[in-house]
N, C-alpha and C positions, 0 to 999 in steps of 0.2 A: 398067703391069706388074702382075701378080697378086701377092698377098701372098706366095706361095711363090717367085715370081721375085725379089722384092724381098729375101727372106730369103736366098736363095742368093747374091745379089749380095754381101750382107754377108759370108756364109761364104766365098766365093771370094776376096774382097779380104783377109780375115783370113788365110786359107791362103796366099795368095800372099806376105803379108809374112813369114810363118813360112818359107816356102820360100826367099825371098830371103836370110833370115838364115842357113839352113843351108848354102846354096851358097857363102856367104862364109866358111864355116869351113875350117880346116886339119883334116882328118879323120885325119891319119896317126898321131895319138898322143892319143886321147880317153882321158879319165879316167872310170872308171865306178864306180858304186856299187851295193849289192845291198839290194833291198827285203825280200823275204822269204828269198830264198836264191840261189844262183848262176844259177838259171834264170830270175831276174826282176831284171833290171838296170835302172838309170836313170842318165842323165848330167845334167850341169848344163844342157846344151843342151836337154834335154826340158823342163825347167822354164822355161827363158828363152823357148822358142818358145810354151809355153802362156801365158805373161803377154803376149807379143805378141798372140796370138790373143784373149785375153780383153779387152785394151784396146780393140782395134778392134771387137770385137762389142758391147762396152758403149757404144762412141762411136755406132755404127751402129744398134743396137736396144737402146735404153735400157730397163732394166727386165727384160730377158731372164734367164731362169735359165740358168746354165751349169754343166754337170757335165763336169769334166775329169779326166783320169787322174791328174794330179799334185796339183791343188788341191782335188779333190773338188767338192761342190756349192756354188755361190756365186751371188749376185745383185750383180755389181759396179755401182757408180754411174758412169755416163758422162755425158759433156756432150754433149747434143743440140744441134748446130750449126744445126738447122733444115733441113738437106737431107734428113733421113730421118724427117720427121714422120709420114708415112703408116704406116711400120712400126710406130710407137708405138701406133697406133690399131687393131691388128689384134684381132679378136674372139676372144680365147682366150690362153692362156698360151704363150709361145714358149720352148722349151727347146733349146739347143745341146749336142750331145755331142761332146767334143773330145778327140781323141787326138793330141797335138802332134807325136810321133814314133812311129808304129806300126812295129814292127820294129827296136826299139832295139839289139838284139844285132847285126843287120846293120849298122846305122848305126855302132855302135862299132867293128866289125871292119873298116869300109871298104868293105862291099858296097853297091851302089846300090838294093837292094830294101827300101826303107823309104819311108813317106809321111806327109803330114799329113792327117788325116781329121777332117772336121766334118759330123755329121749334124744336122738340125733337124726339131723337131716342134711342132706346134700341139695343145695339149690332148692329147699323147701320141700323135698321129698323125703319121708321118714325112711332111714335105712337101718336103724339100730335101736334098741331099747333095754334098759335094765331096771328092775324094780327089786330092791334089796329090803327085805322086811328084818331087821336086825334082831329083835327079840324072839319072833317066830322061827327064825333060822331058815328062811327060804329066800332064794334069788332066782327070780323069773327073768329070763333073758333070751334075745333073739337078734340075729343079724339078717342075713339073707338065707339063713336055714330054717328049721323048725323051732318052735318054742321049747325052750329047755327049763326045768326047774332043778336047781342045784346040779346042772350039768346033764341031766337025763331027759331025753326027748320025750315030749308029751304028745299022744295020740289025739287027733281032732275028735270032737263029739258034736252031734247035731243039736240044734235048738229044740227043746220039748215044746209041745203044744202049750198054748196059753193056759189051758185048765191045770196042766202039770208044771208050769214054769215058775221058777225061783228068780226073782228080780232084785238086784242090789241097787239101792238109789236112796238119796236123801230127798228126792223130789216127791211131792211139793213141800219145801222148808220155808225157812224164815224169809229167805230173799225172794223167792217166787210169790209167796203170800203178799210181800211189800210191793213187788213190782206189778204183778198182775193178780190183784186178790180175787176177783171173780172167777178167772179162768182156773187158777190154783185150786180154789175151793172145789169146783166141780171135778177137777182131775183127781183129787185124793180119792174120792168115792169110786170113780171110773177105774182107777188103777188098782185099788184093792179088790174090786169086783172082777177085774178083767184077767187076773192072773192067780196062780196057786198061793203065793206068798210074796211078801215084800220085806226086805232087811235093808237097814242103813248101817253100814260099817264105819262110816266117818272118815273114809279115806277114798277118794275116787280112784287113785291109782291101784290100791289094792283091790277094790271093786272090779277094775278092769282086768288085773292080773288074773283074779279067780274066775272071771268070764272066760279068759283066754285058756285057762287050765281046764275049764268044763266043770267047774264047781258050782256055777250058777248059770242061768240061762240067757240073762241079759242085764244090762246097766244103762242108766240114762241120767242125763242132767240137762237143764236149760241154760245154764250159765257156768262158764268154767274159763280157766286160763290154760295156755299152751304147756306150761311147765307141769300142770297137774296131769295131763293127759297123753302128751307125746309118746312117752315110752309105752304106756298101756295101749294106745291106739295101734302102734306097731306090733305089739304082742299079739293082740287080738287077731290082726291080719295074717300074721305068719303062723298062727294056730289054726287057720282055716275058718275063722270067724268072719262075721260081716259087720261093717261100719257105715253108718249114715249120720252126716252132719247137717246143721242149718246154720246160715249165715248171721242170723239176728239182723243188725243194722250195720255190720261190718263189711258187707259186700261179698259177692259170690267167688271173686277171684283169689281169695286167701287160700292158703293150704289148709288141709283138715284140721290139723292140730291148731290152727288160729282161728277156727270158727267155734262160737260159743256154746252151741247145743249139739247133742249126740245121742244116739241109741246104738249100743254095740251088742251083738249077739254071739253067742259061742259057736254056732255053726252058720252055714249059708241061709238057713231058714230064718224069716224074719217073724217078729211079734207084732202084728199089724196094730195092735191096740197102743203100744208104745209109740210107734211112728205116727199115728193119728194124733196123739196128745201133742208130740212136738210140732207136728204140722200146725196145730191150732195155736201153740205158742208163738210160732214164727208169724202167722196171720195176724195175731194180736199186736205183735211188735210192729208189723207193717202198717197196722191200721191206726 
């Protein structure tokens, strides 16, 4: 196996353990906590899933850097059993970006639209990604080969013209209206008028997975964290899709998964209306 395939194998195993944990839960009465406000919630199971993932990644890829939504950046010490020595000799720094439950609001409400998302990079360049939707029974994954869903290869699809395009996004939502109220208000109408349909699934990772799979034409957000999108960005690109990111105020030299705004399309064709909206968000932030 290539280095990317070995790293993907580790990510798939870790995501699978967390997915098994989630499937064993009684989700009828989950307790929730609030991080910043009622729009940003967490449960004890987010933390439990992240610890499951971190332990498995540390065991399989000793010395890897892990950036998780709940635990932040860390380098856990794992016991190398000898079965994964080749991974430890990869030329470059391995970073895993871990979202243990992306779509926590859906998860806490009992909806099935949530997932475990793990993206991996070597020296900042994405090389593998897995998005495991435990209740939906779908695993989207790719290393240096094509996108696979439950192990089956997926054929690329072109991006439909804007008049026929389905876009998955929560933009402009609560945070955009709070940060850039005038820009967001105008964009809501232009987005609705500019494409065939807009749907908000409540999980950026699942939206990216669906775009990669050709189930939608594009997805976009103006503010995001690397653990939400690292896996999905890689899946889109391995499926033949196109990705454009904007740096916000973070600087141009960051890798794509660490830039806060993006538009991803299912094929190489771009939806100009979406790129223009993000150009305007970037300009407003710079101004």
